[in-house]
N, C-alpha and C positions, 0 to 999 in steps of 0.2 A: 611931393607925395602923389601917389597914383590913386585914381578913383577905384572903388570896389568893383565896378563893372569891368574895368580893364583887366583885373586879376582873374576873373572868371574865364574858364576855358570856353571856346566857341563850340556850340553844339549844332549838330545838323538840324535842319528845319523840321524833319519828321519827329524827332524827339522833342523839340520845342513845342510842337503842336500837341503831343500827348501830355506833356507836362501842363500845358495851359488848360486842357480839358479834364485833368485828374480830379476825382471827387474823393476827398478824405473821409467822407462819411461811410464809405464802403469797407473801410479797414476794420479788422476785428479788434475788440478791446483786449488788452493784455496787461497783466500785473507785472510790474518790475520788482525784482528782488535784489537787494544789495547784499552781495556775498563778500565777507571779509576773509581773506586767506592769511590772517595773522596767526602766529603760533600761540598755543596756550601757555600758561605759567609752567606747567609740568614739562613741556617741550623745551622751554627756555632753560629750566633748571638742569635738565638732562644734558643739554648742549653745553652749558657752563661746566658741568662736571667732566664731560668728555674733553673739553678744551683744556681744563686744568690738568687732567691726566696726561694729555699730549704734551703740555708744557713741561711737566715733571719728567717725562721720558726724554724729551728733546734737551732739557737742561741738565740731565744727569751727568755728574762728574765721574768720568772713568778713572780719574787719578785716585779716587777713594778706594778702589778695589785692590785686593792683594793678589799677587801672582802666585799661583799654586801649581806645582809640578805634578801632573797626574801619575798615579802609580798603577802599573798593570799588575793585577793579581791573577795568577793562574792556579786554580784549584785542581790538583791532580787527585785521582781517586786513590784511596788507601788500598793496601794489600787485601784487606778483608772484602772491600767492595769488588775488587777484581776477582777474588775467589768466588764470591756470591754470584757474580755475573757469569763466570765460566760454568758453575754448577747449573745455573738456570739455562744457559745455552745448551749444555750437554743434555739436560733433561728434555728440552724442547726438541732437539734434533733426534733424540732417542724415540720420542713419541711419534714424531713425523715419519721416521724411517722404520717403524715397527713392522715386522713381517707377520701379517695376520694368518698366513697359511700354516704357521707353526702351532696354532691353537687347535685344541681338540674340542669337538662338539660334546657338550654335556647336557643331559636331560635332567632337569630339576624335578624333584618330587616333594610334595608337601605332605608332611605327616601330622595328623591330628591325634594327639594323645588324649584319650578319654580317661577319666578317673575310674578306678576299680570300685567294686562294691563296698569294700571297707572304708574307703575315703568318703563315699556317698553316705554311709551309715554314720560316720563321725560328724559330718556336716549337718545331717538331720538332727542328731543328738544336741549339737551346739545350738541349732536354731530353736529346738524345743525348749531347751534350758533358758534361752533368751526370752522366749515368749512367756514362760512361766514367771520369770522375774518381772517382765513388763506388766503382766496381769495380776500380780500379787496384791491382795487386798489387805491394807494395813489397819483397817478398822477392826479386824478380829483380834488384834494383838492386845495384850494387857499392858497397862502402864506399870513400870517397875522403877523403884528408886535405887540408886546406886550408892553404896557406902564404901568409902575408901579405907582399907585397913592397912596401916603401915605401922607395925609394932616397932616402937623404939626400944633400944636396949636399955635395960635398967642400969643403975649405978654400979651394982655388983658385977654385972657382965662387962661393963666398961673398964672397971679396975682390973678384972681378970685379963682382959685383952691387953692392957697396958703392961702388966707384969710379964706376959708371955713374949712381948716384943722387947 
């Protein structure tokens, strides 16, 4: 076995002198914190779920699948769709190629028809009648009793009616 002094590297004499004169009281006090970089329970659970999914994908048996021949389906437009598209195309090209020079300038005039004097008089009469109905005082009316008179035919009249029919 070798001695511990032999295992140490050789230092230059200048550094040895500095180390011998070093004062450890001049160092600043520092707190040491122990940091654990271990994963939490949630992280472990997530990783387990991820690993199980990977195992399921990797261990999937392709032999359990069925082979299916894909079918190409081409949907052609119906005759009605073609006619509708042609009509739309013809309308659009007609609008785009319309010749504006064939139009004539027209000056519009607004006519305001006022009511004649007879119509005004009729409306005034109707409004006057409505005002009279609204302002009618019902306290001036007398109370009346209504009697219903419905004369029933007598027995002789009934017999006579039966004989005639």
